[in-house]
N, C-alpha and C positions, 0 to 999 in steps of 0.2 A: 191461061194464067187472064182477068178481064179487062179490059181496056175502055174509056170511056167512061158512062154513066149509068151509075146502078136498080135495077126495075125496081119501082116502089113499092112497096109495103104498108098497106095501111094496119093491118093484122098485129106483123112484127114490129112497127113500130112503138104499137099503142102496146102492145105487150116485154118489154124492150123498158118502156116508161115505170110501170105497173109491177105485175109480180120479179122483170128480173134486180127492182133496188132491196126488197123484201130477201129473198136468197142471198145476196154481195154480203147484207148485213148481218146478215146467219151467220156466213161462210165466214167472212170476216171479229165477231166478235167469236170465235170458234176454234179456226184453224189459222198456227203462224206463217206468215208472212204472206198470205195469201191478198190481194193487192195489189202489194207491195211493186213498185214499178224495176222494172228490171226482172221481175220471176218467173213468168213464159221463156227469155231466154234460155235462163235452167232447166224448167222442166220438159221443155218440145219446146225447143232449139231451131226444126224445119217449121212448125205451124208457123211460129215469131215471126219470123222469117216469108213465110210466105203472107199472111198479113203485112208486115209493112210493106211491101213492094204494092201486095194488093192497095188499101187503099193512098199512097201518093200517084197512082195511075185511073183509082175509079173517081166520081164523084156523083155525090148523092142532087137531088132537086131538089133540094133546098139551098146546096150549096150557090146555085144562078141567082139563087132571090140577098145574097150575103153581100 
């Protein structure tokens, strides 16, 4: 498990704002329950727990300027 600052990646940052948005819109239209709160815990509880801890123990460079 990582603690502290996440390594910044410009490519991933841009990718998350462009292609990811289009894919999420299509999946949300086709798959019932996609994007709803709490669905991660139902589908994959181990990954959901890891992500919850990861988000609480790390921070990005953008968080330093907020």
